[in-house]
N, CA, C and O atoms as CSV, one atom per row, in Angstrom:
chain,resi,resn,atom,element,x,y,z
A,1,MET,N,N,0.844,-1.171,0.000
A,1,MET,CA,C,0.000,0.000,0.000
A,1,MET,C,C,0.891,1.237,0.000
A,1,MET,O,O,1.812,1.332,0.811
A,2,SER,N,N,0.632,2.174,-0.890
A,2,SER,CA,C,1.464,3.375,-0.967
A,2,SER,C,C,1.223,4.277,0.236
A,2,SER,O,O,0.208,4.171,0.924
A,3,ALA,N,N,2.170,5.154,0.466
A,3,ALA,CA,C,2.108,6.112,1.562
A,3,ALA,C,C,2.378,7.499,1.008
A,3,ALA,O,O,3.271,7.687,0.182
A,4,LEU,N,N,1.606,8.461,1.465
A,4,LEU,CA,C,1.815,9.845,1.076
A,4,LEU,C,C,2.456,10.594,2.234
A,4,LEU,O,O,2.107,10.385,3.396
A,5,VAL,N,N,3.390,11.460,1.906
A,5,VAL,CA,C,4.022,12.320,2.890
A,5,VAL,C,C,3.613,13.746,2.557
A,5,VAL,O,O,3.806,14.209,1.433
A,6,LEU,N,N,3.045,14.443,3.542
A,6,LEU,CA,C,2.640,15.829,3.386
A,6,LEU,C,C,3.538,16.678,4.271
A,6,LEU,O,O,3.662,16.428,5.470
A,7,ILE,N,N,4.161,17.680,3.675
A,7,ILE,CA,C,5.127,18.507,4.388
A,7,ILE,C,C,4.747,19.969,4.211
A,7,ILE,O,O,4.422,20.408,3.108
A,8,ASP,N,N,4.791,20.716,5.303
A,8,ASP,CA,C,4.583,22.155,5.283
A,8,ASP,C,C,5.894,22.801,5.700
A,8,ASP,O,O,6.362,22.596,6.820
A,9,LEU,N,N,6.481,23.570,4.814
A,9,LEU,CA,C,7.785,24.187,5.049
A,9,LEU,C,C,7.670,25.695,5.219
A,9,LEU,O,O,6.907,26.357,4.517
A,10,ASP,N,N,8.434,26.221,6.154
A,10,ASP,CA,C,8.608,27.661,6.301
A,10,ASP,C,C,10.055,27.926,5.896
A,10,ASP,O,O,10.971,27.807,6.710
A,11,VAL,N,N,10.246,28.281,4.645
A,11,VAL,CA,C,11.592,28.408,4.071
A,11,VAL,C,C,12.246,29.703,4.552
A,11,VAL,O,O,11.674,30.788,4.444
A,12,ARG,N,N,13.458,29.557,5.083
A,12,ARG,CA,C,14.238,30.700,5.560
A,12,ARG,C,C,15.347,31.085,4.598
A,12,ARG,O,O,15.797,32.230,4.578
A,13,ASN,N,N,15.794,30.101,3.784
A,13,ASN,CA,C,16.876,30.351,2.837
A,13,ASN,C,C,16.498,29.679,1.512
A,13,ASN,O,O,16.674,28.472,1.345
A,14,GLU,N,N,15.984,30.466,0.587
A,14,GLU,CA,C,15.477,29.927,-0.681
A,14,GLU,C,C,16.565,29.290,-1.533
A,14,GLU,O,O,16.318,28.280,-2.192
A,15,GLU,N,N,17.748,29.856,-1.531
A,15,GLU,CA,C,18.845,29.316,-2.345
A,15,GLU,C,C,19.244,27.918,-1.853
A,15,GLU,O,O,19.388,26.992,-2.651
A,16,ASP,N,N,19.420,27.776,-0.546
A,16,ASP,CA,C,19.766,26.469,0.007
A,16,ASP,C,C,18.621,25.476,-0.146
A,16,ASP,O,O,18.851,24.285,-0.358
A,17,MET,N,N,17.404,25.960,-0.040
A,17,MET,CA,C,16.251,25.076,-0.202
A,17,MET,C,C,16.177,24.540,-1.629
A,17,MET,O,O,15.819,23.381,-1.834
A,18,ALA,N,N,16.509,25.361,-2.606
A,18,ALA,CA,C,16.518,24.914,-4.000
A,18,ALA,C,C,17.575,23.832,-4.213
A,18,ALA,O,O,17.337,22.859,-4.928
A,19,LYS,N,N,18.742,24.004,-3.592
A,19,LYS,CA,C,19.799,22.980,-3.680
A,19,LYS,C,C,19.335,21.688,-3.024
A,19,LYS,O,O,19.571,20.598,-3.546
A,20,TYR,N,N,18.679,21.813,-1.884
A,20,TYR,CA,C,18.153,20.641,-1.187
A,20,TYR,C,C,17.153,19.907,-2.075
A,20,TYR,O,O,17.239,18.690,-2.241
A,21,GLU,N,N,16.214,20.643,-2.638
A,21,GLU,CA,C,15.164,20.031,-3.466
A,21,GLU,C,C,15.755,19.237,-4.630
A,21,GLU,O,O,15.333,18.113,-4.903
A,22,GLU,N,N,16.716,19.821,-5.297
A,22,GLU,CA,C,17.331,19.158,-6.447
A,22,GLU,C,C,17.969,17.823,-6.037
A,22,GLU,O,O,17.773,16.801,-6.694
A,23,ALA,N,N,18.721,17.853,-4.958
A,23,ALA,CA,C,19.386,16.625,-4.488
A,23,ALA,C,C,18.377,15.626,-3.924
A,23,ALA,O,O,18.511,14.421,-4.141
A,24,ALA,N,N,17.376,16.114,-3.207
A,24,ALA,CA,C,16.391,15.224,-2.590
A,24,ALA,C,C,15.550,14.512,-3.645
A,24,ALA,O,O,15.223,13.338,-3.469
A,25,ILE,N,N,15.195,15.178,-4.720
A,25,ILE,CA,C,14.377,14.550,-5.767
A,25,ILE,C,C,15.119,13.358,-6.375
A,25,ILE,O,O,14.517,12.316,-6.632
A,26,ALA,N,N,16.410,13.511,-6.600
A,26,ALA,CA,C,17.195,12.398,-7.141
A,26,ALA,C,C,17.239,11.237,-6.157
A,26,ALA,O,O,17.128,10.081,-6.566
A,27,LEU,N,N,17.398,11.521,-4.879
A,27,LEU,CA,C,17.454,10.467,-3.876
A,27,LEU,C,C,16.084,9.814,-3.677
A,27,LEU,O,O,15.999,8.608,-3.445
A,28,LEU,N,N,15.025,10.600,-3.766
A,28,LEU,CA,C,13.671,10.045,-3.654
A,28,LEU,C,C,13.455,8.962,-4.703
A,28,LEU,O,O,12.908,7.899,-4.408
A,29,ALA,N,N,13.886,9.235,-5.917
A,29,ALA,CA,C,13.712,8.266,-7.008
A,29,ALA,C,C,14.413,6.952,-6.689
A,29,ALA,O,O,13.892,5.880,-6.996
A,30,LYS,N,N,15.599,7.030,-6.069
A,30,LYS,CA,C,16.319,5.813,-5.696
A,30,LYS,C,C,15.562,4.992,-4.654
A,30,LYS,O,O,15.788,3.789,-4.523
A,31,HIS,N,N,14.678,5.634,-3.926
A,31,HIS,CA,C,13.888,4.963,-2.893
A,31,HIS,C,C,12.473,4.649,-3.382
A,31,HIS,O,O,11.595,4.313,-2.588
A,32,GLY,N,N,12.264,4.760,-4.685
A,32,GLY,CA,C,10.963,4.418,-5.254
A,32,GLY,C,C,9.888,5.444,-5.000
A,32,GLY,O,O,8.705,5.152,-5.172
A,33,ALA,N,N,10.272,6.644,-4.595
A,33,ALA,CA,C,9.308,7.700,-4.283
A,33,ALA,C,C,9.266,8.735,-5.396
A,33,ALA,O,O,10.170,8.825,-6.226
A,34,ARG,N,N,8.197,9.505,-5.388
A,34,ARG,CA,C,8.100,10.578,-6.385
A,34,ARG,C,C,7.323,11.753,-5.814
A,34,ARG,O,O,6.384,11.570,-5.040
A,35,PRO,N,N,7.718,12.955,-6.198
A,35,PRO,CA,C,6.965,14.134,-5.789
A,35,PRO,C,C,5.657,14.206,-6.576
A,35,PRO,O,O,5.647,14.001,-7.790
A,36,LEU,N,N,4.572,14.492,-5.893
A,36,LEU,CA,C,3.275,14.628,-6.558
A,36,LEU,C,C,2.849,16.080,-6.711
A,36,LEU,O,O,2.232,16.452,-7.709
A,37,ALA,N,N,3.184,16.903,-5.710
A,37,ALA,CA,C,2.741,18.303,-5.761
A,37,ALA,C,C,3.633,19.157,-4.880
A,37,ALA,O,O,4.228,18.687,-3.911
A,38,ARG,N,N,3.705,20.421,-5.248
A,38,ARG,CA,C,4.348,21.439,-4.422
A,38,ARG,C,C,3.643,22.745,-4.704
A,38,ARG,O,O,3.309,23.052,-5.848
A,39,ASP,N,N,3.419,23.510,-3.653
A,39,ASP,CA,C,2.689,24.767,-3.812
A,39,ASP,C,C,3.262,25.802,-2.862
A,39,ASP,O,O,3.250,25.620,-1.644
A,40,LEU,N,N,3.764,26.891,-3.433
A,40,LEU,CA,C,4.338,27.973,-2.635
A,40,LEU,C,C,3.281,28.895,-2.053
A,40,LEU,O,O,3.574,29.706,-1.174
A,41,GLN,N,N,2.040,28.772,-2.545
A,41,GLN,CA,C,0.961,29.618,-2.041
A,41,GLN,C,C,-0.318,28.795,-1.864
A,41,GLN,O,O,-1.318,29.049,-2.536
A,42,PRO,N,N,-0.286,27.802,-0.952
A,42,PRO,CA,C,-1.489,26.996,-0.744
A,42,PRO,C,C,-2.611,27.842,-0.157
A,42,PRO,O,O,-2.364,28.799,0.578
A,43,VAL,N,N,-3.828,27.483,-0.485
A,43,VAL,CA,C,-4.999,28.230,-0.042
A,43,VAL,C,C,-5.679,27.463,1.089
A,43,VAL,O,O,-5.963,26.273,0.955
A,44,ASN,N,N,-5.934,28.137,2.185
A,44,ASN,CA,C,-6.646,27.541,3.311
A,44,ASN,C,C,-8.139,27.750,3.089
A,44,ASN,O,O,-8.607,28.879,2.946
A,45,TYR,N,N,-8.876,26.648,3.062
A,45,TYR,CA,C,-10.323,26.738,2.883
A,45,TYR,C,C,-11.078,26.613,4.197
A,45,TYR,O,O,-12.230,27.035,4.294
A,46,GLU,N,N,-10.440,26.040,5.203
A,46,GLU,CA,C,-11.134,25.802,6.460
A,46,GLU,C,C,-10.135,25.639,7.589
A,46,GLU,O,O,-9.027,25.145,7.381
A,47,GLY,N,N,-10.522,26.051,8.769
A,47,GLY,CA,C,-9.683,25.858,9.943
A,47,GLY,C,C,-8.620,26.925,10.085
A,47,GLY,O,O,-8.632,27.951,9.406
A,48,GLU,N,N,-7.691,26.642,11.000
A,48,GLU,CA,C,-6.675,27.634,11.350
A,48,GLU,C,C,-5.283,27.299,10.832
A,48,GLU,O,O,-4.319,27.987,11.166
A,49,TRP,N,N,-5.166,26.248,10.018
A,49,TRP,CA,C,-3.873,25.887,9.457
A,49,TRP,C,C,-3.576,26.832,8.300
A,49,TRP,O,O,-4.388,26.965,7.385
A,50,HIS,N,N,-2.439,27.479,8.332
A,50,HIS,CA,C,-2.014,28.394,7.274
A,50,HIS,C,C,-0.651,27.946,6.763
A,50,HIS,O,O,0.373,28.527,7.123
A,51,PRO,N,N,-0.637,26.906,5.917
A,51,PRO,CA,C,0.634,26.394,5.420
A,51,PRO,C,C,1.370,27.416,4.567
A,51,PRO,O,O,0.765,28.304,3.966
A,52,ASN,N,N,2.687,27.267,4.529
A,52,ASN,CA,C,3.540,28.188,3.784
A,52,ASN,C,C,3.932,27.645,2.415
A,52,ASN,O,O,3.757,28.310,1.394
A,53,PHE,N,N,4.462,26.435,2.410
A,53,PHE,CA,C,4.991,25.805,1.203
A,53,PHE,C,C,4.721,24.321,1.383
A,53,PHE,O,O,5.388,23.660,2.178
A,54,VAL,N,N,3.762,23.799,0.662
A,54,VAL,CA,C,3.333,22.417,0.842
A,54,VAL,C,C,3.941,21.529,-0.233
A,54,VAL,O,O,3.969,21.877,-1.413
A,55,VAL,N,N,4.429,20.365,0.210
A,55,VAL,CA,C,4.975,19.356,-0.691
A,55,VAL,C,C,4.251,18.045,-0.393
A,55,VAL,O,O,4.024,17.701,0.767
A,56,VAL,N,N,3.888,17.313,-1.460
A,56,VAL,CA,C,3.274,15.998,-1.308
A,56,VAL,C,C,4.146,14.995,-2.059
A,56,VAL,O,O,4.432,15.165,-3.245
A,57,LEU,N,N,4.564,13.942,-1.342
A,57,LEU,CA,C,5.406,12.896,-1.914
A,57,LEU,C,C,4.664,11.567,-1.828
A,57,LEU,O,O,3.883,11.343,-0.904
A,58,GLU,N,N,4.915,10.683,-2.803
A,58,GLU,CA,C,4.350,9.344,-2.755
A,58,GLU,C,C,5.478,8.332,-2.646
A,58,GLU,O,O,6.428,8.352,-3.429
A,59,PHE,N,N,5.360,7.443,-1.659
A,59,PHE,CA,C,6.311,6.357,-1.442
A,59,PHE,C,C,5.600,5.031,-1.645
A,59,PHE,O,O,4.376,4.972,-1.535
A,60,PRO,N,N,6.334,3.966,-1.938
A,60,PRO,CA,C,5.704,2.654,-2.112
A,60,PRO,C,C,5.034,2.133,-0.839
A,60,PRO,O,O,4.082,1.357,-0.918
A,61,SER,N,N,5.528,2.558,0.347
A,61,SER,CA,C,4.985,2.062,1.610
A,61,SER,C,C,5.453,2.973,2.746
A,61,SER,O,O,6.327,3.821,2.564
A,62,LYS,N,N,4.854,2.778,3.912
A,62,LYS,CA,C,5.282,3.506,5.102
A,62,LYS,C,C,6.725,3.132,5.454
A,62,LYS,O,O,7.506,3.975,5.894
A,63,GLU,N,N,7.062,1.860,5.253
A,63,GLU,CA,C,8.416,1.401,5.541
A,63,GLU,C,C,9.435,2.080,4.622
A,63,GLU,O,O,10.554,2.374,5.041
A,64,ALA,N,N,9.044,2.327,3.371
A,64,ALA,CA,C,9.932,3.008,2.418
A,64,ALA,C,C,10.196,4.445,2.861
A,64,ALA,O,O,11.292,4.968,2.663
A,65,VAL,N,N,9.186,5.081,3.464
A,65,VAL,CA,C,9.375,6.439,3.991
A,65,VAL,C,C,10.452,6.403,5.069
A,65,VAL,O,O,11.370,7.224,5.064
A,66,LYS,N,N,10.341,5.461,5.984
A,66,LYS,CA,C,11.310,5.349,7.080
A,66,LYS,C,C,12.709,5.035,6.556
A,66,LYS,O,O,13.693,5.606,7.026
A,67,ARG,N,N,12.797,4.126,5.582
A,67,ARG,CA,C,14.121,3.791,5.011
A,67,ARG,C,C,14.756,5.029,4.384
A,67,ARG,O,O,15.948,5.277,4.563
A,68,PHE,N,N,13.965,5.800,3.655
A,68,PHE,CA,C,14.470,7.031,3.046
A,68,PHE,C,C,14.918,8.011,4.130
A,68,PHE,O,O,16.049,8.496,4.103
A,69,TYR,N,N,14.036,8.300,5.078
A,69,TYR,CA,C,14.301,9.317,6.096
A,69,TYR,C,C,15.512,8.958,6.957
A,69,TYR,O,O,16.282,9.835,7.348
A,70,ASP,N,N,15.678,7.669,7.250
A,70,ASP,CA,C,16.781,7.224,8.101
A,70,ASP,C,C,18.033,6.829,7.330
A,70,ASP,O,O,19.023,6.426,7.941
A,71,SER,N,N,18.017,6.932,6.001
A,71,SER,CA,C,19.158,6.483,5.207
A,71,SER,C,C,20.381,7.381,5.400
A,71,SER,O,O,20.247,8.592,5.576
A,72,PRO,N,N,21.561,6.786,5.366
A,72,PRO,CA,C,22.791,7.583,5.475
A,72,PRO,C,C,22.919,8.614,4.356
A,72,PRO,O,O,23.482,9.689,4.563
A,73,GLU,N,N,22.397,8.288,3.171
A,73,GLU,CA,C,22.487,9.231,2.041
A,73,GLU,C,C,21.629,10.474,2.277
A,73,GLU,O,O,21.951,11.557,1.788
A,74,TYR,N,N,20.530,10.313,3.032
A,74,TYR,CA,C,19.644,11.459,3.261
A,74,TYR,C,C,20.112,12.344,4.409
A,74,TYR,O,O,19.734,13.514,4.479
A,75,GLU,N,N,20.927,11.803,5.306
A,75,GLU,CA,C,21.333,12.557,6.494
A,75,GLU,C,C,21.909,13.946,6.181
A,75,GLU,O,O,21.477,14.917,6.803
A,76,PRO,N,N,22.862,14.089,5.248
A,76,PRO,CA,C,23.366,15.439,4.976
A,76,PRO,C,C,22.308,16.341,4.344
A,76,PRO,O,O,22.307,17.552,4.567
A,77,LEU,N,N,21.411,15.755,3.560
A,77,LEU,CA,C,20.330,16.564,2.968
A,77,LEU,C,C,19.341,16.998,4.042
A,77,LEU,O,O,18.839,18.122,4.018
A,78,LYS,N,N,19.069,16.113,4.971
A,78,LYS,CA,C,18.168,16.441,6.080
A,78,LYS,C,C,18.729,17.637,6.849
A,78,LYS,O,O,17.997,18.568,7.186
A,79,GLN,N,N,20.032,17.601,7.122
A,79,GLN,CA,C,20.665,18.719,7.840
A,79,GLN,C,C,20.579,20.008,7.022
A,79,GLN,O,O,20.369,21.087,7.578
A,80,MET,N,N,20.740,19.895,5.710
A,80,MET,CA,C,20.610,21.053,4.829
A,80,MET,C,C,19.196,21.633,4.924
A,80,MET,O,O,19.012,22.849,4.989
A,81,ARG,N,N,18.204,20.738,4.931
A,81,ARG,CA,C,16.805,21.189,5.027
A,81,ARG,C,C,16.541,21.847,6.373
A,81,ARG,O,O,15.863,22.873,6.438
A,82,PHE,N,N,17.074,21.264,7.457
A,82,PHE,CA,C,16.888,21.855,8.783
A,82,PHE,C,C,17.421,23.285,8.839
A,82,PHE,O,O,16.848,24.138,9.516
A,83,GLU,N,N,18.514,23.543,8.128
A,83,GLU,CA,C,19.107,24.881,8.120
A,83,GLU,C,C,18.355,25.834,7.191
A,83,GLU,O,O,18.313,27.039,7.438
A,84,ALA,N,N,17.763,25.297,6.129
A,84,ALA,CA,C,17.086,26.139,5.139
A,84,ALA,C,C,15.629,26.422,5.472
A,84,ALA,O,O,15.064,27.411,5.005
A,85,ALA,N,N,15.011,25.549,6.287
A,85,ALA,CA,C,13.576,25.703,6.532
A,85,ALA,C,C,13.162,25.031,7.828
A,85,ALA,O,O,13.826,24.115,8.313
A,86,LYS,N,N,12.073,25.495,8.369
A,86,LYS,CA,C,11.396,24.822,9.473
A,86,LYS,C,C,10.268,24.030,8.822
A,86,LYS,O,O,9.614,24.527,7.905
A,87,SER,N,N,10.033,22.797,9.287
A,87,SER,CA,C,9.016,21.998,8.609
A,87,SER,C,C,8.185,21.169,9.571
A,87,SER,O,O,8.598,20.868,10.691
A,88,ASN,N,N,7.009,20.814,9.101
A,88,ASN,CA,C,6.123,19.865,9.752
A,88,ASN,C,C,5.735,18.857,8.690
A,88,ASN,O,O,5.499,19.220,7.537
A,89,GLY,N,N,5.669,17.580,9.077
A,89,GLY,CA,C,5.322,16.568,8.086
A,89,GLY,C,C,4.542,15.429,8.704
A,89,GLY,O,O,4.688,15.124,9.887
A,90,ILE,N,N,3.712,14.807,7.887
A,90,ILE,CA,C,2.953,13.643,8.315
A,90,ILE,C,C,3.003,12.588,7.209
A,90,ILE,O,O,3.234,12.898,6.040
A,91,VAL,N,N,2.781,11.335,7.609
A,91,VAL,CA,C,2.688,10.226,6.666
A,91,VAL,C,C,1.253,9.715,6.700
A,91,VAL,O,O,0.715,9.429,7.769
A,92,VAL,N,N,0.640,9.601,5.532
A,92,VAL,CA,C,-0.718,9.079,5.399
A,92,VAL,C,C,-0.605,7.750,4.676
A,92,VAL,O,O,-0.149,7.703,3.534
A,93,VAL,N,N,-1.018,6.660,5.332
A,93,VAL,CA,C,-0.827,5.349,4.725
A,93,VAL,C,C,-2.101,4.690,4.216
A,93,VAL,O,O,-2.033,3.756,3.416
A,94,GLU,N,N,-3.232,5.146,4.654
A,94,GLU,CA,C,-4.475,4.523,4.201
A,94,GLU,C,C,-5.006,5.268,2.975
A,94,GLU,O,O,-6.008,5.980,3.045
A,95,THR,N,N,-4.319,5.089,1.868
A,95,THR,CA,C,-4.735,5.745,0.633
A,95,THR,C,C,-5.911,4.971,0.031
A,95,THR,O,O,-6.055,3.769,0.251
A,96,LEU,N,N,-6.724,5.661,-0.712
A,96,LEU,CA,C,-7.895,5.059,-1.344
A,96,LEU,C,C,-7.518,4.456,-2.681
A,96,LEU,O,O,-6.651,4.989,-3.373
A,97,PRO,N,N,-8.148,3.359,-3.059
A,97,PRO,CA,C,-7.862,2.779,-4.371
A,97,PRO,C,C,-8.326,3.729,-5.474
A,97,PRO,O,O,-9.325,4.433,-5.324
A,98,VAL,N,N,-7.605,3.738,-6.555
A,98,VAL,CA,C,-7.941,4.630,-7.668
A,98,VAL,C,C,-8.853,3.908,-8.638
A,98,VAL,O,O,-9.256,4.481,-9.650
């Protein structure tokens, strides 16, 4: 069952974030994942959540998300992201059949 990762980023350094994105997309592919969406100006329709920069990723499974996030190859990119942006993320695993 596939897993979606939803991330809300508050980017502090756009140049470093662009470098992170480029490297992360290549590594995501090696882990069987792919970016589905990114929006620098998401619209809030309800509630009090006001996201800044939303990214949606698709992984083959919840376990694949963990393997990617904990991989030695991702560690330096993770640190780059921590310096470039503040983020919140969730994993959604009960996707609906298409």
